[in-house]
C-alpha positions in Angstrom: -47.5 -20.1 45.1 -46.7 -17.7 48.1 -46.3 -19.5 51.4 -45.7 -18.1 54.9 -42.5 -18.8 56.8 -43.8 -21.9 58.7 -45.1 -23.6 55.6 -41.7 -22.8 53.7 -40.0 -24.7 56.4 -41.9 -27.8 55.4 -42.0 -27.3 51.7 -38.1 -26.9 51.7 -37.5 -30.2 53.5 -35.7 -32.8 51.3 -37.2 -35.9 53.4 -39.2 -38.4 51.4 -41.7 -38.5 54.2 -42.9 -35.6 56.0 -45.1 -35.6 59.2 -46.6 -32.3 60.2 -48.8 -31.7 63.4 -50.4 -28.3 62.8 -53.1 -26.3 64.8 -56.3 -25.3 63.3 -56.1 -22.5 60.3 -52.5 -23.0 60.3 -52.7 -23.4 56.5 -52.6 -27.2 56.0 -54.9 -27.1 52.7 -52.8 -24.5 51.1 -49.6 -26.2 51.8 -51.1 -29.3 50.5 -51.9 -27.5 47.1 -48.5 -26.1 46.9 -46.8 -29.4 47.3 -49.0 -31.1 44.7 -48.3 -28.5 42.4 -44.6 -28.7 43.2 -44.4 -32.5 42.4 -46.9 -32.2 39.5 -44.6 -29.6 37.6 -42.6 -32.5 36.2 -44.1 -34.5 33.3 -46.2 -37.5 33.7 -46.3 -37.5 37.6 -49.1 -39.2 39.6 -50.1 -37.3 42.6 -52.9 -38.3 45.0 -54.7 -36.3 47.8 -56.6 -38.4 50.6 -58.9 -37.1 53.2 -60.7 -39.2 55.8 -64.2 -38.7 53.9 -65.4 -37.9 50.5 -67.1 -34.8 51.8 -64.0 -33.4 53.2 -62.1 -34.3 50.1 -64.6 -32.5 47.9 -65.1 -29.4 50.2 -61.9 -29.0 51.7 -59.5 -29.1 48.6 -61.1 -29.7 45.4 -62.4 -26.2 44.4 -59.1 -24.3 45.8 -56.9 -27.0 43.8 -58.9 -26.4 40.5 -58.8 -22.7 40.8 -55.1 -22.6 41.9 -54.2 -24.6 38.8 -56.3 -23.0 36.4 -55.0 -19.5 37.4 -51.4 -20.4 36.2 -52.9 -22.2 33.2 -51.6 -25.7 33.9 -54.7 -27.4 33.4 -55.7 -29.5 30.3 -58.7 -31.4 31.6 -60.8 -31.4 34.7 -63.1 -34.8 35.6 -65.6 -33.6 38.1 -66.9 -37.1 38.7 -63.5 -38.7 39.2 -62.1 -35.5 41.0 -59.2 -35.9 38.8 -57.2 -33.0 37.1 -54.9 -33.7 34.0 -52.3 -31.1 33.4 -50.7 -29.9 30.1 -47.6 -31.8 30.9 -49.3 -35.1 31.5 -49.3 -35.1 35.0 -52.4 -35.9 37.1 -53.6 -35.0 40.6 -56.5 -37.2 41.9 -58.6 -36.3 45.1 -59.8 -39.4 47.1 -61.1 -40.3 50.4 -60.8 -43.5 52.8 -64.5 -43.9 53.0 -63.7 -47.1 51.0 -60.0 -47.6 51.5 -59.7 -50.7 49.4 -60.8 -48.7 46.2 -57.4 -47.0 46.7 -55.5 -50.1 46.1 -53.5 -50.8 42.8 -52.4 -47.3 41.9 -48.8 -46.0 41.5 -48.0 -42.7 42.6 -45.1 -40.2 42.8 -46.6 -38.1 45.7 -49.3 -38.8 48.2 -50.7 -36.2 50.6 -52.7 -37.7 53.7 -54.8 -34.8 55.0 -56.0 -34.9 58.5 -54.7 -38.3 58.8 -55.1 -38.7 62.5 -58.6 -39.2 61.5 -57.9 -41.9 58.9 -57.8 -45.7 59.4 -54.1 -46.6 59.9 -54.5 -49.5 57.5 -55.3 -47.1 54.8 -51.6 -46.2 55.1 -49.9 -49.1 55.9 -51.7 -51.9 53.9 -53.1 -49.8 51.0 -51.3 -46.5 50.3 -47.7 -47.5 51.3 -47.2 -50.0 48.5 -48.7 -47.6 45.9 -45.4 -45.7 46.3 -43.0 -48.4 45.7 -42.8 -48.6 42.0 -42.1 -45.0 41.5 -40.2 -44.6 45.0 -42.7 -41.8 45.6 -43.0 -39.4 48.5 -45.5 -38.8 51.1 -46.8 -35.8 53.4 -48.9 -36.5 56.3 -50.5 -33.4 57.6 -53.2 -33.0 60.3 -54.3 -31.6 63.6 -53.7 -34.2 66.4 -56.3 -36.3 67.8 -54.9 -37.8 71.1 -52.0 -40.1 70.8 -52.9 -42.4 68.0 -51.0 -43.9 65.2 -50.1 -40.7 63.6 -48.5 -39.6 67.0 -46.4 -42.8 66.5 -45.5 -42.0 63.3 -44.7 -38.3 64.0 -42.2 -39.7 67.1 -40.6 -42.3 64.7 -40.0 -39.8 62.0 -37.4 -38.1 64.3 -35.2 -41.1 64.3 -35.5 -42.6 60.9 -33.4 -41.8 57.6 -35.6 -39.9 55.0 -38.3 -39.0 57.4 -38.8 -35.5 59.2 -41.3 -34.4 61.7 -42.7 -30.9 62.3 -45.1 -29.2 64.8 -46.6 -25.7 64.3 -49.2 -23.8 66.6 -52.1 -22.2 64.8 -50.6 -18.7 65.5 -47.4 -19.9 63.6 -49.3 -20.2 60.4 -49.7 -16.5 60.3 -53.5 -16.6 59.4 -55.1 -16.0 62.6 -54.4 -12.8 64.9 -53.2 -13.5 68.4 -56.5 -11.9 69.6 -58.6 -14.6 68.1 -56.0 -17.2 69.5 -56.7 -15.9 72.9 -60.5 -15.9 72.4 -60.3 -19.5 71.5 -58.1 -20.0 74.6 -61.1 -18.5 76.7 -63.6 -20.6 75.0 -62.1 -24.0 75.0 -60.9 -26.3 78.0 -57.2 -26.6 78.3 -56.9 -30.0 76.6 -59.0 -29.2 73.6 -57.1 -25.8 73.1 -53.6 -27.5 73.5 -54.7 -30.2 70.9 -56.6 -27.9 68.4 -54.6 -24.6 68.5 -51.1 -25.7 69.8 -51.0 -29.0 67.8 -50.1 -31.1 71.1 -50.5 -34.6 71.1 -52.9 -34.7 74.3 -53.5 -37.7 76.2 -57.1 -38.1 77.2 -58.1 -40.4 79.9 -60.9 -42.7 79.3 -63.5 -40.5 81.2 -65.3 -38.1 78.7 -66.1 -35.1 81.1 -62.7 -34.8 82.7 -63.2 -31.0 83.7 -66.1 -32.0 86.0 -65.0 -31.5 89.7 -66.5 -30.6 93.1 -66.3 -27.1 92.1 -69.2 -27.5 89.6 -71.5 -28.9 92.3 -73.0 -26.2 94.2 -76.5 -24.8 95.5 -77.5 -21.7 93.8 -81.0 -20.5 94.5 -82.8 -18.5 91.9 -83.1 -14.8 92.4 -86.5 -14.8 91.2 -88.9 -17.3 90.0 -89.8 -15.4 87.0 -86.6 -16.4 85.4 -87.1 -18.5 82.1 -86.0 -22.0 82.4 -83.6 -23.7 79.9 -84.1 -27.5 79.4 -82.0 -29.9 77.4 -84.1 -33.0 76.3 -82.9 -36.3 75.0 -85.9 -38.3 73.5 -86.1 -41.9 74.3 -88.7 -44.2 75.4 -86.3 -45.6 78.1 -85.8 -43.0 79.6 -87.0 -39.6 78.5 -84.2 -37.5 80.0 -84.2 -33.7 80.7 -82.0 -31.4 82.6 -83.4 -28.1 83.9 -81.5 -24.9 84.5 -81.5 -21.2 84.7 -79.3 -18.6 83.3 -77.3 -16.1 85.5 -74.5 -13.6 85.0 -71.9 -16.1 84.9 -73.3 -19.1 83.0 -75.9 -21.9 83.5 -77.0 -23.7 86.9 -78.7 -27.1 86.3 -81.0 -27.2 89.5 -83.1 -30.2 88.4 -83.4 -33.4 86.4 -86.1 -35.6 85.0 -85.8 -39.3 83.9 -88.8 -41.3 83.1 -88.8 -44.8 81.8 -91.3 -46.4 79.7 -92.4 -42.9 78.8 -93.0 -40.4 75.9 -92.5 -36.6 75.2 -96.3 -36.1 76.3 -95.7 -37.3 79.6 -92.3 -35.2 79.9 -94.3 -32.3 79.2 -96.9 -33.0 81.7 -94.1 -33.5 84.4 -92.5 -30.3 83.4 -95.7 -28.3 83.6 -96.6 -30.1 87.0 -93.3 -28.7 88.4 -92.9 -25.6 86.9 -96.4 -24.3 85.9 -96.8 -20.8 83.9 -93.0 -20.7 83.4 -91.4 -19.4 80.2 -89.4 -22.3 79.1 -86.7 -22.7 76.3 -86.1 -26.2 75.2 -83.0 -27.7 73.6 -84.0 -30.9 72.3 -82.5 -33.7 70.2 -82.9 -32.5 66.7 -84.3 -35.9 65.7 -87.5 -34.9 67.4 -88.4 -33.0 64.2 -89.4 -36.4 62.6 -89.4 -38.6 65.8 -92.6 -39.6 67.4 -92.3 -41.1 70.8 -96.1 -40.6 71.8 -98.9 -42.6 70.3 -100.8 -39.7 68.9 -98.4 -39.6 65.9 -97.4 -36.0 66.5 -93.7 -35.4 66.2 -91.7 -34.7 69.5 -90.9 -31.1 68.5 -94.4 -30.4 67.7 -95.6 -31.5 71.1 -93.0 -29.2 72.7 -94.1 -26.3 70.6 -97.7 -27.0 71.4 -96.9 -26.7 75.1 -95.7 -23.3 74.4 -92.2 -24.0 74.9 -89.6 -22.1 72.8 -87.6 -24.5 70.8 -83.7 -23.8 70.5 -82.5 -26.4 67.8 -80.9 -26.7 64.5 -81.8 -29.0 61.4 -79.2 -31.8 62.6 -77.4 -32.5 66.1 -74.1 -30.8 66.6 -71.2 -33.4 66.2 -70.8 -35.6 69.3 -67.3 -34.2 69.9 -68.5 -30.7 69.7 -70.9 -31.2 72.4 -68.4 -32.9 74.6 -65.8 -30.1 74.1 -68.6 -27.5 74.9 -69.6 -29.1 78.1 -65.9 -29.6 79.2 -65.2 -26.1 78.4 -68.2 -24.8 80.4 -67.3 -27.0 83.3 -63.7 -25.2 83.1 -62.2 -23.3 80.6 -58.5 -23.0 79.8 -58.6 -19.8 81.5 -60.2 -21.1 84.6 -63.6 -20.0 84.1 -66.6 -22.0 85.4 -69.8 -21.5 83.2 -71.8 -24.7 84.2 -72.6 -25.7 87.8 -75.0 -28.4 88.9 -77.1 -28.7 92.1 -76.1 -31.6 94.5 -79.8 -33.1 94.4 -79.1 -33.9 90.6 -77.9 -37.2 91.6 -78.4 -38.9 88.2 -76.9 -36.3 86.1 -73.6 -36.0 88.4 -73.3 -39.7 88.3 -73.6 -39.9 84.6 -71.2 -37.0 84.1 -68.5 -38.6 86.4 -68.9 -42.0 85.1 -69.5 -42.0 81.4 -66.1 -43.0 79.4 -65.0 -43.7 75.8 -64.9 -47.2 74.4 -61.6 -48.6 75.1 -58.8 -47.4 72.6 -61.4 -45.1 70.8 -62.8 -41.5 71.0 -66.6 -43.2 70.7 -68.6 -42.6 74.0 -69.7 -45.7 75.6 -73.4 -46.1 75.8 -73.5 -49.4 77.4 -74.4 -48.4 80.8 -76.9 -45.9 80.1 -75.2 -43.0 81.2 -75.4 -41.1 77.9 -79.0 -39.8 77.9 -78.5 -37.2 80.6 -75.2 -36.3 79.1 -76.6 -35.9 75.7 -79.5 -33.7 77.3 -76.9 -31.3 78.9 -74.8 -31.4 75.8 -77.7 -29.9 73.6 -78.3 -27.1 75.8 -74.6 -26.2 76.5 -73.7 -26.6 72.9 -76.5 -24.0 71.8 -75.7 -21.6 74.9 -71.9 -21.7 74.7 -71.0 -23.4 71.5 -67.3 -24.1 70.8 -66.0 -21.9 67.8 -64.1 -24.1 65.4 -62.7 -21.7 63.0 -61.2 -18.5 64.6 -59.9 -15.7 62.1 -60.5 -15.2 58.5 -61.0 -18.0 56.1 -58.5 -16.6 53.6 -55.5 -18.6 52.3 -52.2 -18.2 53.7 -51.0 -16.1 50.5 -52.4 -15.0 47.2 -52.4 -17.2 44.2 -49.8 -16.1 41.8 -51.2 -15.6 38.4 -49.1 -16.8 35.7 -49.8 -17.1 32.1 -46.5 -18.6 31.0 -45.4 -22.3 30.9 -45.0 -24.7 33.5 -41.7 -24.8 35.0 
């Protein structure tokens, strides 16, 4: 299987344990398939691929793995329910996840790939998977995009100083799958820390504050040029409180100039308050996606239908964007890695500013702390910003780093 230069560097390593930090679209999955095939070419080998979740295991690697091995006539049997491939030489390749890490106990493997392992519970490696290599003196490859400085960062650092370990670090560009123009597009879209982590494979240290890019430069008074401008309103549905942020779009981005926070309320009352403040306006709303089923009002009508009946234009998908995607979008809007500010807030929005300044992650995690009620306003602004200025997650094409070499001959 044809590899790019950076991937060959890893594949040619003789280390028993290899730890690779690589940017998005570098070619991690393709290298993983190549390395599994390399070990499986010997008879009666036991190979395991592990992803953080079952969905990732199934969608990221399974089809490509099957097709790659089938194209070179190595496959004897495919078990779809078990996600296991038996090869003609008796070797097996099994695809699993750490959703239930205890189910991985008891195996004996010659080679394990831990893909996106920065997002895997470290106990899955230290307590469950590491012992499965002992009987057969198996090898392991840890390959991931960084996620702050967690356990995989410690492993990556230690690999430099331990015998039979080797560390690698590659930017997205070095993988040869994304043109430099797309990397620059990502640099413009993302805030500095996110870009360094996602595309330069840096182990970025995040402080506890979630919206670290918010500064005094994001607080300003900006009068509307005309009152005929449409309003853009982000909404988080709750009874305590109903939260909304209200802004208008201009040439350089979005300016939030008003906020609404109503306790012991419902969506009907929120609509009444919006209409009282801004009658006869064209309004785009960016609500919590759960409002398609949720009913905060006593009449049994869903929150989304209430907004539609009020004449508002709904801008919402079937599910909410991932929390970290919303956070990244807001941080990038506050200040991109190229110094562009797309999001500003009027100083009279005291509650929103306080929430943005103070919400933090739970200690030792990337989970937003919701204990102090700062999350509702932040969720509201996240819905509108993520829709208007979304973070593009996959730049460039989705092709593999090289063509599959077809071979009708025997395994070698």
